[in-house]
N, C-alpha and C positions, 0 to 999 in steps of 0.2 A: 604249589609249583608242581607241575605235570612232569612225567617221564618224557625224556627228550633223547635223541641220538644225533650225533655229528659225524658227517663222512662226506665224500665227494658224492654229488648225486649222479647216478648212473644215467638220468633222463636229460637234464641241462647241464651237467659236467661242472656246475658250480663247486668250488673247493671249500672244505671246511663249513658246508652248509647243515644247518640245523634242523633236524626232523622231528615231527610232533606225533605223538602215539595216537594211533585210531582204534585199535582193537588188538586183543591178546585171546590165545588159545592155549590151552594146556592140554597135554597128553595125559590119558589117564594113569594114575598111579605112577608118575613119572615127575623127574626134576627138570624136563625140557619143555619150553614153551616156543610157541611161534607168536611173533609180534608184529603188527603192520604199523608202518609210519609213513607220513607223506612229507615230502620236501616243502619246506617254507617259502620256497622260490616258486617253482613251476607246479607244485602240488603233485608231483609224480610219487608213486607208492614204491615201497620197499619191504621186504619180509625179512624178518630176523628170527633165527633160531638161537635161543637164549637158554643158557643152563642156569637155573637156580641155585646159588650156593650157600644160602641163608633161610632163615625161616620167612624172610619178607619176599613175596611173590613178585617178579620183576616189574609187572604192571602197576604195582604200588610204589616203585621206588621214586622219590621226589628229586630231580634233577636229572643230570646227565648219565645215561646208562654207560657212557664211555668210563667214566671215572668212578662208577659204583663196586664197591667191594662185595655187593650181595648178588651180584649176576656176572655171568661171562659170556660174551657174545661168540657164538660158535661158527655162523655162517651168515652172509649177508646176500640176499638176492633181489633183482638181478645183479650180476657182477657186470662190472664195466668192461665192454668189448673192447679189446685191443685193436686197433686199426693196423692194417699190413698193406703195403704197397705190392703189386704182382712179383712173383719171383723172378729174380735177375735182374730188377730195374736198378740202374746205376744209382750209388747213394744219394748223390746230391738231387737227383731227381725224385727220389723215393722221400726224401725228406721234405720236399715241397709239396708232394702229393699227400702225405700226412699232415702237413699244415694246413693244407686245403680241407681235408676231411674233419680236422679237429674244428675249423671255423664253422663249417657246415654243421656239425653236431652241436655246436654252441649258439647256432643261429646268427652267426654274422655272415650273412649270405653275399653281402657285397666282397667281403675279404676273401670268402672261398672262391667266388668267381674269378677273383684276380689271381689267386695261387693256382687255380686250375689252369688259367693261360699261362702262368710263369712255369708251371709243370711242363706244358707243351713245350714251351721254348727251350727249356733245358733238355728235353727228351730229344727234340731235333738236333740241338748242338751235340748231344751224345751219339747220335746216329752218324752225323757228318759235321765235324767242327770246322770244315772249310767254306761252308755255306755263309754269305753274306747277304746283306739287305734286310728288307722289311721281313715280318713273320710270313707275310703272304707270298713274297718272292721265295721265300725258305720252303714253304709247303710245296708251291707248285714245282720247284726245281726237284724236291724228292719225287715228286709225282712222275716228273719226265725221267727222272733217274731209275724209275719203276721200283722204287723203295717204298712207295705208298701206292696201293690202289686207289681208283678213282672213289671207292666207298669211303676209305680211310682219309684221303684228302678233304672230302666234303666233311667228314667228323672233325677233322683238324681245323678246318675253316670255321665251323660252327663253334668250336671251342675260343677259336681266336676273336672272332665277333662278339660273342657274349661276354667273354673275359673282358674285352675292351670297354663293352658296354659297364659291366661293374666298375671299372676303373674312372670312366669319364662321363658315363650318363648321370642324368639329373634325378632319375627316379630310382627307387630300391628295386633291386633285382627280385624277380619271383621265386618262391622257394622250387617251383617246378622246372625252372629254368636252371637252376643249380644242380638239381638231382639229374638232369640231362648231361649237364657238364661233368658231373662225378662219373656216369655211365660211359660217356665219350672218352673221357681222359683215361678211364681204366682199361678201355678197350683197346686205345691207342698204346698204352705201354704194355699189354698183353701181347699186342701183334707186333711190335718193335723188339721186345726184349725177352718175353717168357716163351712164345711159340718157337722162336728160331733156337733156343737153347735146348727146348724139347725134342725138336726135329734131330738135332746134333747128337743128342742122347739115344735117340731111336736107331739113328744109323749106326752108331758105335754098336749097339747091342746086336743088331742084325748083321753086322760085318764080322763079329768075333765068333 
């Protein structure tokens, strides 16, 4: 049995994923080792800094490194990046945005596209809850009210159309389309929620 390690993969985000040992390097005259493992699912690599706590070198441990009394894991790299919504995004909108990002990172592209569209719908409702009708009409109304620039309305329509394709289209949505949806949605949230608060904070500082 070979040395293994179990953790959430920082690449495919699979939880309780087993990793297989690929190589090990020891610091000269030191109890610390660097061990490289690969995910058994996506084959993405991680590096562990491990402290040897017995006469058995970590790379010679048979079985799971997690449960071994012969070594202690000090650090795992890369760390899983924590996704964040733009500052001042309303909580409900932020949750949808983070769910979209989570689906995107896991490769669930259709679900990601749908959630980016849902994020847009909730963001527009947060801007003006009185708006009614289709998402198309709501976007156009915000533009008419000068709450969206022409460029921002185009982005909003792009999110609407591609997100709708994800929900109702027959083909799998492409990764580059989802990446565009991510970028457009994040910019929309920045424009609607982050920049106005930054401007208000600036005004208060300059007026005091």
